[in-house]
Structures are given as structure tokens and as C-alpha cells.
N, C-alpha and C positions, 0 to 999 in steps of 0.2 A: 287752507289756513289751518295750522295745527294749534293745539291748545297753548303752546308757548308763544305763538305769534299773535295771540289776542292781546288787546290793549288792557291796561290795568283798570280796575273798577273806578278809580278816581278819574282817569282819563276818559273812560266811557261816560261817566256822569257829566263831565265837562263838555264832551261832544254833544250829549243829549241837550244840555242847556243851550249851547250855541246853535244847535239845529232848530230849536224853537224860535229863535230870532231871525232865522233865514226865511225868505219868502217861500211860499209853497210853489212848486213847479208850475202849477196851473195859473198862478198869478204873474208869471214872468213872460213878458212879451216885448217886442221891439218898440211899441208905442211908449210904454212906461219906462223901459230900461235902455233904450237906444241900441246901438250896434253891439253893445256888450252883453245882450241878453243870452246869446248862446253860451258864453263863458259862464254866466251865472247858472244856467241850467246844468252845465258840466260839473260845476262845484256842488250843486245840490245833489246830483247823482253820485258823486264821489263820496259825500258824507253818508248818503243812504246806503251805499254799498258797504262801508265800514260798519255801520250800525247792524246791517244784516249779517255780516261776517262775525259779529260779536253777539249773535243770537238776540237781537233787539229789532222789533218791528218798528220801522220809522213812523208808521201811521199811528202808533200807540204812544209815541214819545210825548206828544203834546198833552195827552191825558195824564201821563205820569208826572211830568215836570210842573204843569200848571193846571190842575184839575178844575179850578174855579173859572177858568177862561173858556172851557169847553161847554158848548150849549147842551142843555138837557135833552134827552130823547123825547120825542112826542108820542111814543108808544104807550 
């Protein structure tokens, strides 16, 4: 992906916000999501890939978008 292929800052921010409302991949299973669980996992992975291609660590998005909902470290 070249610099011109990256999404705009506004689109990236919107994607980050939407990502925080998606279930985490570890939470997705057949019992809770039915036969659609594999599609949900594919969607989560697709969003993670776009975040990574735009120099954004998906695991840090939650902290950035909603820092009050992230548990404090016990260290």
C-alpha cells in the first residue's frame, strides 16, 4: 500500500470508532454467534488489516478511543 492508497484521517478515525464496537475475535464462537461466526471473524480480521496498513495497532485502538473503559494496570 502506498501513501496515496491510505485512507483519510477522518475515515481512519471512523474505522477506529467502529472497531471498538466490534466484538473481539476471542469473544466470537459458534455458541454465541451461530453459524455466522466465521464471517464475523473474517470481518474483524479485514478491519484489523486496514488499521495495520494505516500504521495503527488494532490492540491500541480501544485505549485511544475510550481510555476510561480500559482497566488500569495492576503493576
